[in-house]
TORZA-854251 format. One record per residue (C-alpha): y, x, z; chain. Coordinates in Angstrom, 2 decimals. Layout:
REM TORZA-854251
ATOM       y       x       z kette
ATOM       Y       X       Z     A
...
//
This chain:
REM TORZA-854251
ATOM       y       x       z kette
ATOM   94.88   99.65   67.95     A
ATOM   95.12  103.15   66.44     A
ATOM   98.17  102.07   64.44     A
ATOM   99.76  100.57   67.57     A
ATOM   99.03  103.79   69.43     A
ATOM  100.73  105.87   66.74     A
ATOM  103.72  103.53   66.81     A
ATOM  103.93  103.83   70.61     A
ATOM  103.95  107.63   70.48     A
ATOM  106.51  107.65   67.67     A
ATOM  108.95  105.04   68.99     A
ATOM  108.47  105.04   72.77     A
ATOM  107.54  108.65   73.45     A
ATOM  108.80  111.06   70.79     A
ATOM  111.97  109.11   70.02     A
ATOM  112.94  109.23   73.70     A
ATOM  112.73  112.99   73.94     A
ATOM  109.15  113.83   74.94     A
ATOM  108.47  116.86   72.75     A
ATOM  105.43  118.55   74.33     A
ATOM  102.82  118.55   71.54     A
ATOM   99.96  118.53   74.07     A
ATOM  101.28  115.33   75.65     A
ATOM  101.81  113.64   72.29     A
ATOM   98.33  114.56   71.10     A
ATOM   96.77  113.31   74.32     A
ATOM   98.57  109.98   74.02     A
ATOM   97.40  109.66   70.42     A
ATOM   93.82  110.39   71.48     A
ATOM   93.43  108.22   74.59     A
ATOM   93.11  104.44   73.97     A
ATOM   95.29  102.71   76.59     A
ATOM   93.62   99.35   75.90     A
ATOM   90.45  100.64   77.61     A
ATOM   92.36  100.99   80.89     A
ATOM   93.92   97.51   81.10     A
ATOM   92.22   94.17   81.84     A
ATOM   90.60   92.71   78.72     A
ATOM   92.94   89.70   78.70     A
ATOM   95.94   92.07   78.48     A
ATOM   94.56   94.42   75.82     A
ATOM   96.89   93.01   73.17     A
ATOM   99.85   94.23   75.27     A
ATOM   98.42   97.73   75.83     A
ATOM  100.99   99.49   73.64     A
ATOM  104.09   97.61   74.70     A
ATOM  106.72   99.61   76.56     A
ATOM  105.92   98.07   79.92     A
ATOM  103.66   98.41   82.95     A
ATOM  100.82   95.92   83.29     A
ATOM   98.93   94.56   86.33     A
ATOM   95.44   96.02   86.89     A
ATOM   94.42   94.34   90.16     A
ATOM   94.74   95.17   93.87     A
ATOM   98.52   94.60   93.56     A
ATOM   98.77   97.74   91.42     A
ATOM   99.99   98.41   87.88     A
ATOM   99.32  100.77   85.01     A
ATOM  102.60  102.60   84.50     A
ATOM  104.88  102.23   81.50     A
ATOM  103.64  104.67   78.79     A
ATOM  106.96  106.51   78.64     A
ATOM  106.94  107.15   82.40     A
ATOM  103.44  108.63   82.17     A
ATOM  104.44  110.81   79.22     A
ATOM  107.61  111.98   80.98     A
ATOM  105.65  112.96   84.10     A
ATOM  103.02  114.82   82.08     A
ATOM  105.67  116.75   80.17     A
ATOM  107.57  117.56   83.35     A
ATOM  104.35  118.89   84.89     A
ATOM  104.03  121.44   82.05     A
ATOM  100.22  121.29   82.11     A
ATOM   98.66  124.21   80.27     A
ATOM   95.15  124.18   78.76     A
ATOM   92.54  125.11   81.34     A
ATOM   94.65  124.35   84.43     A
ATOM   93.41  122.31   87.39     A
ATOM   95.22  119.03   88.13     A
ATOM   95.24  116.78   91.19     A
ATOM   96.08  113.16   90.33     A
ATOM   97.09  111.14   93.41     A
ATOM   96.75  107.40   92.78     A
ATOM   94.15  106.97   90.05     A
ATOM   95.06  103.34   89.44     A
ATOM   93.71  102.45   86.02     A
ATOM   92.65  106.03   85.29     A
ATOM   94.91  106.28   82.24     A
ATOM   97.07  109.16   83.53     A
ATOM   93.99  111.09   84.65     A
ATOM   92.43  110.60   81.22     A
ATOM   95.57  111.86   79.49     A
ATOM   95.81  114.89   81.78     A
ATOM   92.13  115.66   81.14     A
ATOM   92.80  116.05   77.41     A
ATOM   95.06  119.01   78.27     A
ATOM   93.79  120.44   81.58     A
ATOM   90.51  122.12   82.34     A
ATOM   89.70  119.79   85.25     A
ATOM   91.30  116.74   86.89     A
ATOM   90.56  115.58   90.44     A
ATOM   91.83  112.02   90.83     A
ATOM   91.99  110.13   94.15     A
ATOM   92.45  106.37   94.65     A
ATOM   92.39  104.38   97.91     A
ATOM   91.18  101.13   96.27     A
ATOM   87.44  101.27   95.59     A
ATOM   87.57   98.49   92.98     A
ATOM   90.17  100.37   90.95     A
ATOM   88.19  103.59   91.19     A
ATOM   85.08  101.89   89.82     A
ATOM   87.02  100.26   86.98     A
ATOM   88.57  103.64   86.11     A
ATOM   85.15  105.30   86.25     A
ATOM   83.75  102.74   83.83     A
ATOM   86.62  103.31   81.38     A
ATOM   86.36  107.09   81.60     A
ATOM   82.57  107.03   81.21     A
ATOM   82.98  104.80   78.15     A
ATOM   85.18  107.46   76.57     A
ATOM   82.85  110.29   77.59     A
ATOM   85.48  112.35   79.41     A
ATOM   83.42  114.66   81.63     A
ATOM   86.08  116.86   83.25     A
ATOM   87.45  114.19   85.62     A
ATOM   86.30  114.00   89.27     A
ATOM   87.10  110.50   90.59     A
ATOM   87.25  110.02   94.35     A
ATOM   87.96  107.22   96.81     A
ATOM   90.19  108.19   99.70     A
ATOM   93.65  109.03  101.00     A
ATOM   95.37  110.88   98.17     A
ATOM   98.18  112.04  100.46     A
ATOM   95.62  114.41  101.99     A
ATOM   94.77  115.94   98.63     A
ATOM   91.39  117.58   97.97     A
ATOM   91.05  120.74  100.05     A
ATOM   87.65  121.60   98.59     A
ATOM   89.19  121.95   95.11     A
ATOM   92.55  123.48   96.10     A
ATOM   94.68  125.18   95.01     A
ATOM   95.93  123.08   92.09     A
ATOM   98.15  124.22   89.24     A
ATOM   99.60  120.72   88.94     A
ATOM   99.79  117.74   91.29     A
ATOM  100.78  114.34   89.87     A
ATOM  101.60  111.57   92.36     A
ATOM  101.74  108.05   90.93     A
ATOM  103.18  106.26   93.99     A
ATOM  106.40  106.67   95.95     A
ATOM  106.51  108.02   99.47     A
ATOM  109.28  108.59  102.03     A
ATOM  108.87  112.36  101.77     A
ATOM  106.78  115.03  100.09     A
ATOM  103.42  115.33  101.92     A
ATOM  103.27  118.81  103.40     A
ATOM   99.54  119.10  102.79     A
ATOM  100.06  118.60   99.05     A
ATOM  102.57  121.45   99.03     A
ATOM   99.98  123.61  100.77     A
ATOM   97.41  122.75   98.09     A
ATOM   99.76  123.71   95.26     A
ATOM   99.07  127.16   93.83     A
ATOM  101.82  129.78   93.50     A
ATOM  103.61  128.93   90.25     A
ATOM  102.33  125.36   90.48     A
ATOM  104.26  122.15   89.80     A
ATOM  104.21  118.81   91.60     A
ATOM  105.68  115.60   90.15     A
ATOM  106.26  112.97   92.84     A
ATOM  108.49  109.90   93.42     A
ATOM  110.27  110.11   96.78     A
ATOM  112.63  107.61   98.40     A
ATOM  113.59  106.20  101.82     A
ATOM  112.47  102.65  100.98     A
ATOM  109.61  101.03   99.08     A
ATOM  109.77  100.56   95.31     A
ATOM  112.86  102.68   94.70     A
ATOM  112.62  106.44   94.48     A
ATOM  113.79  109.53   92.64     A
ATOM  111.24  111.43   90.62     A
ATOM  111.11  115.02   91.83     A
ATOM  109.66  118.15   90.27     A
ATOM  108.56  120.66   92.88     A
ATOM  107.91  124.26   91.88     A
ATOM  106.13  126.70   94.15     A
ATOM  107.27  130.25   93.51     A
ATOM  105.09  133.34   93.67     A
ATOM  106.34  134.05   97.20     A
ATOM  105.51  130.46   98.27     A
ATOM  109.08  129.19   98.29     A
ATOM  109.78  125.66   97.05     A
ATOM  112.29  124.69   94.40     A
ATOM  113.13  121.02   93.88     A
ATOM  114.59  119.24   90.84     A
ATOM  115.65  115.58   90.59     A
ATOM  114.42  113.98   87.34     A
ATOM  116.11  110.62   87.94     A
ATOM  115.59  107.18   89.55     A
ATOM  112.22  105.42   89.21     A
ATOM  110.36  102.50   90.83     A
ATOM  106.72  103.06   91.80     A
ATOM  104.35  101.20   94.11     A
ATOM  104.34  102.57   97.70     A
ATOM  102.33  105.70   98.50     A
ATOM  100.05  104.57  101.33     A
ATOM   98.36  107.10  103.58     A
ATOM   98.76  109.61  106.38     A
ATOM  101.32  111.52  104.32     A
ATOM  103.06  108.41  102.97     A
ATOM  103.92  104.88  104.11     A
ATOM  101.94  103.37  106.98     A
ATOM  102.98   99.76  106.32     A
ATOM  102.84   98.53  102.68     A
ATOM  105.20   95.59  103.39     A
ATOM  108.60   96.03  101.78     A
ATOM  111.39   95.27  104.24     A
ATOM  114.45   96.45  102.34     A
ATOM  115.77   96.10   98.81     A
ATOM  117.82   98.87   97.23     A
ATOM  119.37   99.51   93.88     A
ATOM  120.99  102.57   92.29     A
ATOM  124.75  102.93   92.38     A
ATOM  127.01  105.10   90.32     A
ATOM  126.21  108.77   90.78     A
ATOM  122.79  110.38   90.52     A
ATOM  120.71  110.51   93.64     A
ATOM  122.46  107.73   95.58     A
ATOM  121.26  104.32   96.67     A
ATOM  122.69  101.38   98.54     A
ATOM  120.87   98.90  100.74     A
ATOM  121.35   95.22   99.97     A
ATOM  120.36   93.26  103.05     A
ATOM  121.67   91.45  106.10     A
ATOM  125.44   91.01  106.30     A
ATOM  126.03   93.07  103.14     A
ATOM  123.79   90.78  101.12     A
ATOM  125.46   87.68  102.54     A
ATOM  128.87   89.06  101.63     A
ATOM  127.75   89.63   98.07     A
ATOM  126.13   86.20   97.83     A
ATOM  129.30   84.53   99.13     A
ATOM  131.58   86.48   96.83     A
ATOM  133.60   88.08   99.63     A
ATOM  136.86   89.73   98.52     A
ATOM  135.55   93.23   99.13     A
ATOM  132.14   92.60   97.62     A
ATOM  131.12   95.26   95.07     A
ATOM  131.37   94.36   91.39     A
ATOM  128.86   96.74   89.80     A
ATOM  126.17   95.04   87.64     A
ATOM  123.49   95.07   90.34     A
ATOM  125.85   93.46   92.84     A
ATOM  126.88   90.79   90.33     A
ATOM  123.23   89.94   89.74     A
ATOM  122.67   89.77   93.50     A
ATOM  125.67   87.44   93.87     A
ATOM  124.12   84.85   91.55     A
ATOM  120.47   85.42   92.39     A
ATOM  118.37   82.78   94.10     A
ATOM  115.28   83.56   96.17     A
ATOM  112.05   82.59   94.44     A
ATOM  109.93   80.08   96.41     A
ATOM  106.32   80.94   97.07     A
ATOM  104.08   80.18   94.09     A
ATOM  102.57   76.76   94.74     A
ATOM  105.32   75.67   97.13     A
ATOM  106.90   72.28   96.50     A
ATOM  110.22   73.80   95.48     A
ATOM  108.75   76.28   93.01     A
ATOM  108.62   73.96   90.00     A
ATOM  111.91   72.22   90.80     A
ATOM  113.77   75.51   90.52     A
ATOM  112.76   75.83   86.87     A
ATOM  112.95   72.18   85.79     A
ATOM  116.69   72.53   85.37     A
ATOM  116.26   75.32   82.80     A
ATOM  113.44   73.64   80.87     A
ATOM  115.63   73.06   77.81     A
ATOM  117.73   76.21   78.20     A
ATOM  117.50   79.48   76.31     A
ATOM  116.39   82.04   78.89     A
ATOM  117.09   85.78   78.89     A
ATOM  114.60   87.84   80.93     A
ATOM  116.10   91.01   82.39     A
ATOM  113.99   93.95   83.46     A
ATOM  110.69   93.37   81.68     A
ATOM  110.67   96.95   80.36     A
ATOM  111.03   98.41   83.84     A
ATOM  108.24   99.41   86.20     A
ATOM  107.17   95.84   87.03     A
ATOM  105.06   94.78   89.99     A
ATOM  101.98   92.60   90.19     A
ATOM  104.10   90.00   92.01     A
ATOM  106.45   89.91   89.03     A
ATOM  103.61   89.18   86.60     A
ATOM  102.06   86.49   88.81     A
ATOM  105.42   84.75   89.15     A
ATOM  106.11   84.97   85.41     A
ATOM  102.71   83.46   84.61     A
ATOM  103.25   80.62   87.11     A
ATOM  106.71   79.85   85.68     A
ATOM  105.32   79.80   82.14     A
ATOM  102.46   77.48   83.13     A
ATOM  104.88   75.09   84.85     A
ATOM  107.29   74.93   81.92     A
ATOM  104.51   74.49   79.35     A
ATOM  102.85   71.77   81.41     A
ATOM  106.17   69.93   81.65     A
ATOM  106.72   70.20   77.90     A
ATOM  103.33   68.66   77.17     A
ATOM  103.88   65.78   79.58     A
ATOM  107.28   64.97   78.13     A
//
């Protein structure tokens, strides 16, 4: 695993522009395989997110590295990590910072993260169960706040808990699972400066300062031009599906035009959809993106169906 970890840092992190030596050293030191389910340990150093339970994922290594570098964590600083998840990001931050307070709303994920962190002997991480959008007033102010889920806006209380000169890295977007990663700087006179680091796709930030309803009701995709998005739903989606004369022709729209809705796993039509491609060569698009737990469950079900059919034939 050490060799795989070195390869990951060299090819996925350094080669893609992450140059902060503290971040690189932390990623070389922290074993990612400890933070993923045992059955997925062999995939720990692939350039992809992985499911960890509770409909959550451990983020793609490059995304974590990019956020840590953007946060500019200095040795000895205090970090608030909102959305512990697997605990991997908190563990990485703890190898640089003086203290990390990490908050997760799912108790089962918190306990799994605690077990992993205790195994590694990292003693400067304070794991908590609760609403991360409310921060941790008893430990504020924080030099850095890292938010690992996307909300509709920046929670005001987290801005209040950011120290003068502090940095916050947070995905923000008007719909679930599509955001722009923002870097917020708080100046010495308590003014806020905001920088867009680009489009990302994180799980929804649930809480008083985030989304109230975790159900996703709208699908969006990036269009040309940084910082823009376009809804694909209702009449617009039908126009794309039907190939209307004025339908957009960008890659995302072309995919939408030919896409078919996936039946529920276990439904009678689920297997039939894939029987027709049993002997085809299949290209999977998007596996290196920030995948969802639903994506991995569907992929596993499709694989099981196709393999079962191969054995019977």
